[in-house]
BAZA-702861 format. One record per residue (C-alpha): residue in one letter; x, y, z. Coordinates in pm, whole numbers, padded with zeros to 5 digits, always signed. Layout:
BEGIN
aXYZ
...
***
This chain:
BEGIN
m+02670+07178+00516
t+02676+07408+00217
l+02480+07702+00089
q+02372+07777-00262
q+02342+08154-00247
e+02089+08298-00483
r+01919+08620-00377
p+01733+08775-00670
r+01600+09125-00624
t+01232+09050-00680
g+00920+09134-00491
p+00670+09411-00425
l+00934+09665-00321
s+01206+09819-00529
e+01527+09754-00338
p+01771+10045-00296
e+02142+10006-00313
r+02263+09875+00018
h+02590+09918+00201
y+02578+09639+00457
l+02246+09453+00445
s+02240+09108+00284
k+02615+09102+00257
p+02841+08848+00427
d+03006+08993+00732
r+03147+08862+01058
v+02902+08759+01331
r+03048+08962+01618
e+02915+08734+01894
d+03110+08438+01754
r+03443+08566+01874
r+03360+08537+02245
f+03160+08215+02209
v+03423+08030+02010
t+03704+08135+02242
g+03506+08039+02555
k+03459+08398+02672
g+03083+08398+02694
r+02937+08541+03012
y+02673+08305+03149
v+02483+08313+03474
a+02694+08042+03637
d+03005+08246+03555
l+02877+08527+03781
i+02856+08327+04102
r+03072+08480+04381
p+03231+08275+04661
d+02986+08402+04923
t+02677+08298+04723
l+02422+08063+04869
h+02290+07778+04656
v+01947+07619+04625
a+01862+07249+04585
l+01508+07132+04547
v+01290+06861+04700
a+01076+06716+04421
s+00753+06523+04445
p+00775+06154+04351
h+00397+06144+04286
p+00200+06280+03991
h-00071+06394+04231
a-00064+06391+04609
r-00184+06583+04909
i+00104+06727+05111
g+00092+06657+05475
a+00364+06740+05728
i+00707+06836+05601
d+00989+06754+05842
t+01294+06972+05778
s+01475+06917+06107
a+01733+06670+05981
a+01815+06887+05680
l+01868+07191+05902
q+02125+06994+06109
v+02353+06949+05808
p+02656+07178+05840
g+02632+07451+05578
v+02253+07435+05538
v+02117+07783+05602
a+01742+07745+05550
v+01464+07522+05424
l+01159+07685+05261
t+00820+07516+05207
g+00537+07606+04976
d+00307+07724+05253
e+00572+07963+05381
l+00634+08103+05035
a+00264+08138+04947
a+00199+08335+05269
e+00428+08617+05154
t+00398+08614+04775
e+00137+08634+04498
p+00066+08341+04267
l+00249+08326+03937
r+00058+08483+03647
q-00199+08289+03459
y-00280+08435+03119
l-00626+08274+03091
d-00921+08376+03300
v-00886+08091+03554
p-00875+08253+03900
e-00920+07920+04075
v-00593+07788+03934
q-00313+07916+04150
w+00052+07842+04100
w+00354+07909+04317
p+00718+07815+04268
l+00677+07550+04543
a+00375+07323+04565
v+00101+07444+04803
g-00147+07194+04947
s-00082+06922+04690
t+00164+06828+04420
r+00029+06807+04065
y+00310+06628+03877
a+00604+06406+03951
g+00902+06634+03977
e+00714+06939+04109
w+00916+07133+04368
v+00793+07088+04723
a+01069+07251+04927
a+01388+07445+04869
v+01706+07384+05070
v+01959+07668+05085
a+02322+07606+05171
d+02677+07727+05126
s+02725+07501+04827
r+02512+07312+04583
a+02646+06977+04707
v+02557+07056+05070
a+02212+07181+04963
e+02155+06849+04783
d+02263+06657+05092
g+02010+06854+05291
a+01732+06801+05035
e+01771+06423+05067
l+01692+06449+05438
v+01365+06642+05402
v+01076+06409+05483
v+00737+06480+05324
d+00415+06306+05417
y+00231+06247+05090
e-00122+06114+05044
p-00146+05997+04678
l-00447+06124+04484
p-00609+06016+04156
f-00426+06153+03855
v-00464+06187+03480
i-00193+06163+03213
d-00387+06130+02885
p-00523+06470+02761
e-00827+06312+02597
v-00918+06148+02926
a-00851+06479+03107
a-01100+06653+02877
g-01374+06412+02981
k-01632+06479+03249
d-01533+06184+03471
s-01158+06259+03475
p-00966+06314+03799
l-00928+06688+03844
v-00584+06844+03850
h-00728+07161+04010
p-01052+07056+04186
t-01148+07414+04268
h-01167+07492+03897
g-01422+07216+03844
t-01282+07091+03512
n-00948+07017+03346
v-01050+07228+03046
m-00873+07566+03067
a-00976+07707+02728
d-01226+07599+02464
r-01260+07830+02160
h-01453+07775+01838
f-01403+07982+01525
a-01547+07970+01172
w-01453+08205+00889
g-01566+08240+00530
d-01838+08058+00343
v-01805+07724+00520
a-02127+07568+00385
g-02069+07697+00034
n-01710+07577+00014
r-01799+07236+00153
a-02067+07208-00117
l-01811+07284-00386
a-01597+06988-00279
d-01621+06642-00428
r-01441+06471-00139
t-01308+06519+00212
t-01010+06365+00389
t-00952+06369+00766
v-00615+06303+00925
r-00544+06267+01296
t-00190+06351+01405
r-00006+06353+01735
w+00276+06587+01820
n+00427+06442+02136
r+00595+06674+02380
n+00954+06769+02328
s+01162+07081+02378
t+01485+07256+02285
v+01677+07100+02582
p+01950+07367+02565
l+02307+07293+02665
e+02275+07541+02953
t+02003+07461+03205
f+01813+07756+03349
g+02001+07961+03605
v+01930+08268+03817
i+02119+08473+04073
a+01934+08715+04298
a+02081+08971+04537
w+01882+09204+04766
d+02026+09537+04874
p+01831+09646+05183
h+01990+09989+05186
r+01874+10076+04833
e+01573+09841+04854
l+01673+09690+04522
l+01661+09334+04396
d+01924+09257+04132
v+01854+08957+03910
w+02087+08787+03664
a+01915+08508+03473
s+01941+08307+03150
i+01600+08436+03039
q+01401+08470+02722
m+01067+08581+02862
p+00826+08872+02800
q+00740+09086+03106
f+00994+08903+03322
p+01082+09198+03556
e+00715+09289+03602
q+00614+08932+03691
v+00898+08889+03940
a+00806+09214+04113
g+00436+09131+04114
s+00486+08793+04273
l+00726+08930+04532
r+00491+09217+04617
i+00745+09487+04551
p+00734+09780+04307
t+00869+09715+03958
n+01130+09989+04003
q+01282+09781+04283
v+01366+09491+04051
r+01665+09534+03824
v+01709+09252+03573
h+02047+09253+03402
f+02032+09167+03033
d+02408+09165+02968
v+02409+08789+03034
d+02462+08532+02758
v+02200+08264+02731
g+02327+07921+02645
g+02043+07822+02419
s+01672+07886+02459
y+01437+07923+02162
g+01151+07996+02397
v+01208+07770+02693
k+01413+07995+02921
r+01112+08140+03103
g+01220+08081+03463
i+00967+08300+03643
k+00922+08052+03928
h+01299+08012+03957
a+01353+08387+03986
v+01066+08442+04226
l+01202+08168+04450
a+01560+08297+04438
g+01447+08657+04486
f+01235+08565+04788
l+01521+08376+04950
a+01767+08658+04880
r+01541+08910+05052
r+01466+08683+05349
l+01829+08573+05408
g+02007+08895+05309
r+02247+08696+05096
t+02304+08646+04725
v+02125+08326+04616
a+02184+08113+04308
l+01951+07853+04164
i+02119+07662+03880
e+01916+07362+03761
d+02076+07025+03720
r+01980+06828+03411
s+01710+06625+03581
e+01549+06931+03734
n+01563+07102+03399
m+01404+06817+03209
h+01109+06744+03442
g+01091+07003+03715
g+01160+07326+03530
d+00828+07349+03342
f+00988+07391+03001
h+00829+07117+02791
g+00688+07210+02453
p+00348+07157+02291
d+00176+06819+02341
r-00102+06816+02084
i-00356+06599+01915
f-00484+06734+01583
e-00767+06639+01355
v-00742+06811+01019
e-01015+06779+00758
l-00966+06905+00402
a-01249+06940+00149
y-01142+06932-00218
t-01250+06875-00574
d-01155+06583-00794
k-00912+06818-00972
g-00728+06882-00647
d-00856+07231-00553
i-00878+07253-00172
t-01192+07444-00082
h-01212+07426+00298
i-01007+07334+00604
r-01116+07229+00951
i-00863+07198+01237
d-00948+07061+01579
v-00665+07062+01833
l-00635+06942+02191
d-00330+07070+02379
d-00194+06914+02700
e-00060+07206+02905
g+00068+06994+03193
a-00024+07085+03548
y-00031+07465+03523
p-00144+07648+03207
g+00058+07967+03253
r+00137+08126+02918
s+00131+07805+02712
p-00238+07802+02601
l-00179+08133+02420
q+00004+07926+02159
l-00327+07792+02042
a-00404+08136+01901
k-00103+08142+01670
p-00248+07900+01407
i-00527+08154+01346
g-00275+08377+01174
a-00171+08101+00930
i-00476+07873+00946
v-00464+07784+00573
g-00086+07761+00547
p+00043+07882+00209
y-00273+07766+00032
r-00557+07954-00134
i-00832+07821+00091
t-01115+08066+00144
s-01298+07917+00450
a-01180+07761+00772
e-01304+07619+01097
y-01088+07602+01408
h-01162+07443+01749
a-00886+07487+02007
k-00905+07321+02351
a-00645+07335+02628
v-00649+07091+02919
v-00435+07037+03223
t-00291+06697+03318
n-00063+06569+03591
k+00251+06631+03388
t+00530+06882+03380
g+00418+07222+03254
q+00492+07346+02905
v+00601+07673+02755
a+00648+07820+02409
v+00908+07631+02209
r+01052+07771+01888
g+00768+07922+01689
f+00505+07948+01964
g+00341+07626+01850
q+00333+07691+01475
s+00548+07396+01369
p+00299+07138+01508
t+00019+07302+01310
n+00231+07308+00994
y+00298+06936+01043
a-00074+06862+01082
i-00172+07062+00771
e+00104+06909+00556
a+00011+06559+00667
a-00345+06626+00552
v-00224+06766+00218
d-00020+06450+00161
a-00331+06244+00243
v-00526+06434-00022
a-00252+06359-00277
r-00272+05988-00191
d-00648+05989-00223
l-00642+06157-00562
g-00338+05966-00686
m-00183+06309-00751
d+00176+06420-00727
r+00232+06586-00389
i+00434+06872-00532
e+00181+06945-00806
l-00103+06947-00552
r+00075+07210-00353
r+00165+07414-00662
r-00202+07404-00771
n-00321+07542-00438
f-00046+07792-00362
i-00139+08160-00322
k-00004+08328-00637
r+00260+08595-00641
d+00025+08858-00785
e-00234+08792-00513
f-00031+08947-00229
p-00106+09102+00010
f-00346+08806+00059
r-00621+08807+00323
i-00689+08463+00463
p-01034+08369+00606
s-00934+08444+00969
g-00869+08807+00885
t-00491+08804+00876
e-00325+08944+00564
y-00007+08776+00438
d+00236+09053+00346
s+00424+08913+00043
g+00544+08592-00114
d+00637+08403-00426
y+00580+08043-00326
e+00600+07895-00675
t+00943+08047-00741
v+01073+07918-00405
l+00933+07577-00495
e+01111+07583-00831
k+01438+07683-00665
g+01401+07397-00422
i+01334+07157-00707
a+01634+07286-00899
a+01865+07267-00596
a+01754+06911-00522
d+01756+06807-00892
l+01416+06643-00839
a+01452+06399-01129
a+01781+06278-00987
l+01626+06261-00639
i+01346+06036-00767
a+01598+05820-00949
e+01805+05784-00632
r+01494+05690-00434
d+01403+05423-00689
e+01761+05292-00690
l+01750+05255-00311
r+01425+05071-00337
g+01583+04839-00593
k+01857+04760-00340
g+01598+04644-00083
y+01566+04963+00121
l+01245+05144+00193
a+01303+05486+00046
g+01090+05796+00022
i+01089+06163-00073
g+00937+06410+00170
v+00799+06752+00089
a+00668+07030+00308
s+00576+07390+00228
c+00528+07598+00541
l+00495+07948+00671
e+00685+08118+00952
p+00480+08406+01098
g+00721+08678+01220
g+00697+08985+01443
g+00511+08833+01736
n+00243+09067+01878
a+00036+09055+02201
i-00297+09000+02033
f-00293+08625+02095
e-00359+08711+02463
n-00682+08880+02361
i-00785+08589+02134
m-00757+08329+02413
n-00875+08561+02691
p-01105+08838+02562
k-01077+09014+02899
n-00719+09098+02811
d-00724+09402+02581
k-00349+09433+02525
t-00272+09527+02161
t+00096+09621+02154
f+00425+09441+02200
p+00679+09723+02169
e+01055+09731+02133
a+01293+10026+02174
c+01642+10132+02080
r+01861+10422+02187
i+02123+10552+01946
r+02374+10786+02096
v+02669+10967+01936
d+02936+11078+02182
g+03150+11388+02157
e+03410+11210+01948
g+03152+11083+01700
a+03147+10719+01812
v+02807+10552+01779
t+02651+10325+02044
a+02320+10143+02018
v+02151+10049+02344
i+01898+09764+02358
s+01714+09592+02643
i+01712+09223+02553
s+01922+08930+02656
s+02151+08739+02420
a+01976+08413+02339
g+02176+08301+02038
q+02012+08502+01760
a+02310+08735+01693
h+02126+09049+01801
e+02448+09250+01833
t+02536+09179+01474
m+02185+09253+01360
v+02160+09583+01549
a+02500+09703+01431
t+02419+09612+01074
l+02086+09791+01077
v+02224+10104+01251
g+02516+10105+01009
e+02282+10078+00710
e+02064+10361+00841
l+02353+10599+00915
g+02589+10494+00640
i+02857+10399+00893
s+03043+10069+00907
p+02888+09827+01155
d+03237+09754+01284
r+03243+10107+01425
i+02916+10071+01614
a+02904+09948+01973
v+02600+09756+02093
v+02530+09738+02465
r+02248+09591+02672
a+02075+09802+02934
d+01915+09658+03240
s+01544+09671+03306
l+01564+09999+03504
s+01794+10191+03268
g+01655+10046+02948
f+01331+10074+02756
p+01022+09863+02684
s+01104+09520+02551
q+00913+09197+02512
s+01219+08975+02467
p+01332+08785+02156
v+01022+08579+02088
g+00814+08520+01779
s+01088+08595+01521
r+01032+08961+01600
m+01363+09131+01665
t+01463+09220+01306
i+01108+09339+01254
v+01005+09529+01566
l+01350+09622+01700
g+01442+09696+01342
q+01154+09942+01330
a+01277+10103+01648
i+01627+10135+01506
h+01481+10287+01189
g+01286+10540+01395
a+01577+10637+01618
a+01812+10669+01324
g+01559+10875+01136
e+01523+11117+01427
l+01898+11140+01457
k+01945+11210+01087
n+01673+11472+01097
k+01849+11654+01380
l+02176+11645+01188
r+02000+11783+00879
i+01861+12074+01085
i+02208+12146+01229
g+02367+12121+00886
a+02104+12335+00711
h+02145+12605+00975
q+02521+12608+00935
l+02508+12599+00557
g+02241+12873+00546
l+01998+12652+00351
p+01637+12551+00412
v+01610+12209+00574
d+01422+12064+00281
e+01716+12150+00054
v+01974+11939+00231
d+02014+11560+00246
y+02184+11318+00486
r+02429+11095+00300
d+02664+10847+00466
g+02738+11053+00771
a+02742+11395+00606
v+02481+11665+00541
v+02499+11784+00183
s+02323+12034-00036
g+02065+11868-00256
s+02167+12082-00549
n+02542+12087-00495
p+02702+11782-00327
d+03029+11974-00278
v+02853+12192-00025
r+02856+11975+00284
l+02929+11927+00653
s+03117+11617+00755
w+03026+11384+01040
g+03299+11524+01261
e+03185+11882+01200
l+02823+11797+01278
v+02918+11609+01597
a+03135+11896+01717
i+02853+12148+01672
a+02598+11927+01847
h+02822+11861+02149
r+03050+12161+02189
k+02960+12462+01978
q+02639+12613+02107
h+02706+12933+01908
l+02664+12733+01586
m+02350+12543+01694
p+02005+12638+01570
p+01832+12858+01831
g+01655+12658+02099
m+01794+12318+01997
q+01895+12078+02271
p+02265+11984+02262
g+02388+11629+02212
l+02303+11348+01973
e+02094+11086+02144
m+01763+10945+02026
v+01526+10687+02172
h+01249+10538+01961
v+00984+10298+02085
a+00817+10103+01806
h+00490+09911+01796
t+00475+09583+01612
p+00389+09673+01251
r+00022+09625+01166
s-00084+09596+01530
g-00319+09790+01749
t-00655+09629+01679
l-00846+09393+01901
t-00998+09071+01772
s-01331+09141+01603
p-01655+08985+01733
e-01635+08749+01437
g-01294+08632+01550
t-01096+08792+01266
v-00762+08954+01348
q-00433+09063+01198
l-00217+08831+01400
y+00140+08871+01270
p+00280+09137+01037
t+00509+08923+00815
y+00518+08574+00677
s+00831+08390+00569
f+00807+08076+00359
e+01014+07761+00332
l+01006+07453+00109
h+01176+07128+00226
l+01268+06832+00003
v+01410+06524+00178
l+01526+06182+00066
a+01505+05917+00339
a+01612+05553+00337
v+01479+05300+00589
d+01661+04980+00665
p+01393+04707+00643
g+01570+04497+00905
t+01622+04755+01178
a+01365+05020+01067
k+01628+05284+01122
v+01581+05601+00916
e+01876+05764+00739
l+01834+06102+00573
k+02032+06089+00250
r+01964+06434+00103
y+01814+06751+00243
v+01725+07077+00057
v+01560+07387+00202
a+01442+07673-00016
h+01377+07974+00201
d+01229+08326+00175
c+01253+08560+00473
g+01243+08884+00280
t+01548+09107+00299
v+01830+08918+00470
i+02017+09121+00733
n+02319+08889+00762
p+02340+08579+00534
d+02552+08377+00781
v+02309+08438+01067
v+02009+08336+00857
r+02197+08030+00736
g+02264+07933+01096
m+01898+07973+01180
v+01795+07750+00889
y+02049+07481+00971
g+01987+07480+01342
g+01613+07485+01304
t+01623+07199+01051
a+01838+06991+01284
h+01587+07059+01565
g+01305+06953+01340
i+01478+06630+01247
g+01505+06555+01614
v+01134+06618+01664
a+01046+06392+01367
l+01261+06094+01460
y+01404+06107+01813
e+01283+06357+02074
q+01005+06290+02318
f+00936+06343+02689
a+00774+06017+02784
f+00570+05923+03093
s+00482+05585+03234
p+00114+05492+03294
e+00186+05568+03660
g+00266+05930+03573
q+00643+05893+03621
p+00881+06072+03382
l+01086+05825+03177
t+01325+06073+03013
s+01524+06251+03281
s+01863+06254+03108
f+02020+06241+02764
m+02049+05867+02803
d+01673+05854+02761
y+01584+06170+02568
l+01744+06127+02229
l+01892+06415+02034
p+02024+06414+01677
s+02398+06449+01649
s+02612+06536+01345
h+02578+06173+01239
e+02198+06204+01209
v+02180+06549+01055
p+02268+06526+00681
r+02443+06778+00461
i+02186+07057+00414
v+02161+07260+00095
d+01995+07600+00147
v+01879+07821-00134
e+01738+08169-00068
h+01476+08382-00241
c+01368+08730-00145
t+01023+08885-00154
p+01059+09193+00072
s+00781+09280+00311
p+00618+09616+00234
y+00555+09666+00609
t+00907+09663+00756
s+01192+09909+00752
h+01401+09723+00490
g+01167+09451+00373
q+01287+09201+00636
k+01078+08918+00777
g+01129+08671+01061
a+01396+08398+01045
g+01447+08298+01408
e+01236+07985+01369
a+01343+07897+01014
g+01404+07531+00926
y+01205+07411+01223
m+00879+07528+01069
g+00888+07260+00798
a+01146+06998+00891
p+00921+06773+01104
a+00654+06766+00836
a+00906+06700+00558
v+01086+06415+00734
a+00755+06253+00827
s+00647+06291+00464
a+00963+06111+00349
v+00911+05819+00589
n+00548+05787+00484
d+00646+05790+00116
a+00882+05503+00193
l+00606+05312+00369
n+00365+05387+00090
g+00613+05225-00153
v+00558+04887+00017
g+00186+04933+00079
a+00215+05020+00450
a-00012+05277+00613
p+00131+05623+00693
l+00240+05713+01045
h+00097+06030+01200
s+00259+06048+01542
l+00590+06219+01608
p+00857+06113+01675
i+00845+05823+01430
k+01036+05550+01613
p+01182+05233+01457
s+00924+05035+01652
d+00646+05241+01481
i+00788+05165+01137
w+00836+04796+01223
s+00473+04771+01337
a+00351+04942+01018
l+00551+04701+00804
r+00429+04397+00991
a+00067+04515+00963
a+00110+04561+00589
e+00257+04209+00556
q-00031+04057+00749
e-00284+04243+00542
s-00127+04137+00213
s-00105+03772+00324
***
């Protein structure tokens, strides 16, 4: 994989000279990861730890009768067996984010099981192997019940009910309309409607979820080490266990072996914490692969879209309508909140002035889902881009020119979309031109045509998509108006010790986004000190500060704002100390690269060492009444947050919007229907880049993930409700053989709302790759007169069927 680096200084902000931002520098986390010195949950298990194995339901829906644990308890080394009824009697249900009080969820099934793989009992033993032996001996009396797998059937009135006390499988049903819907429909000459299916997949990280819990009865303190990426994790664990939040200490100095949203693990931690308290021993629950893939509730979105575009004969899109049905699995939890995210980018990068949106969430007898990489934005991007391609086919218009015609223009930013969100900045046309230049579009077309001449099906794919960044809490209010939360804060402490060394303290786990590098770079930029000299440490949940975890591409934005605030307060204190010592008014001195200098005479200055010595050890030189030491904590709101959704449904959902353009050349073997990606170009704009290598890694990794979604990855179920993909033998992932050489070209339109113009990049690549690859396959099919495919992943059998259908129609 290679990078074409091109970072012009253009955009709405003038960019000051930088010391460390946007410049190649080492990624400090890489040293421990490459040398095998990462510190993961499983590495922390001590010899005296107890281990948990789980008894899983074989039925998609069944009433639980008697549970016989006697044989399991006779196995040497088995310490205890816990059932759902025992657990529910002493804990609170896990949190539901919708207003559905009748839907109750515990880590172990209570009363009935609601999907195949749901945990029914937990066996605790001296080793994992012994616990598994015990689990095999637990006998459960099941009475099978009617079940539903298809979300469209589940939404119907006559469907079997997953939660009978709720009275329906519909958990949320929201309708929105913004702008002059009737007027914009009247302006259109035509409409096109496309139905797409995003089948459930996930990030399937190399490390399964793991948690260790230890209860100290003398201090009345529960210590938790977990591979988490989850907002409000300590609070939810404490709430379910009925203990105060200050008696739960979650340790964030644990490396997470892959996540991108799926490492939630609330039920795992509640179960382990409960057992640790009851047994007075340290308890570890480390999933095996099968448990992770179908019992851990970490599947991603499972959505059916219907997108309608209204447009003129010239190709001007006047209106968009999106209907979406999301299959949450058996328990909604936090996943339906993802249906709010499209509201913040409901028109994509296009100048469309009215929109309708209907979002419905249903439960089925399947594994539960969570937020996967982008909080559900990539499926929406795919649906919108599929509809734009359909418009181009209907008009006989070039797909790139159609997009160019409808792009929001550079001079129109900040641009308010119909749903009330304002895009911060962008230059979509320039990013498009850079992508075209990097791909050499004329040569790409010639190569496609040459492949077609050799008997291959070949096609070019294009996708232009947004990545909202800086995730806020307002989506909770959108999907559940009773929830009036409006902030999603982050905090940073910057402390300078008596020798002048700088340490930044954060309260988030390491989930692969190079936070330590990012924090050191931003602190170094703010203070004018080399990032190599700055230590970054992770506090636990009791010694740290408010954090909502690394979700929603928000850390460079919100944590960056906290760093900016803490550094600003530190520099201001140093200016006051320096001005006092120099005998100058504060407004006549500046802070420059670690020194306080006179604004009129740079030779009059106090060095970093002198300032530190005064602050820590020389009270007689301090300004009167000033507190000694140099330590600042700043808690930052998400930029542009703090307002509830209006009665009309308008809202500022995310503060920043990155943009990416994908161009792909795909070849399809007509005999095997196998897809090979020949060339891949991504043009990307995430504002000011903090570290180029980190952003490049995000783009490459996200693109690879998107390729998997487009062609390989799917959690499948049989008509009987049984999971068919319980290992990597069944769940296909792209390897280095399937991911082509990726060319990445960068552009920069800084955000006017962040500390240095940065935007989100944690979900880059993935936002547009599924849409682009699908577009390339459909262009190949279009070349031989076959109908487009609108269900991901696109399997060889799907292509084969489309080709046979085209042959039959032509004959």
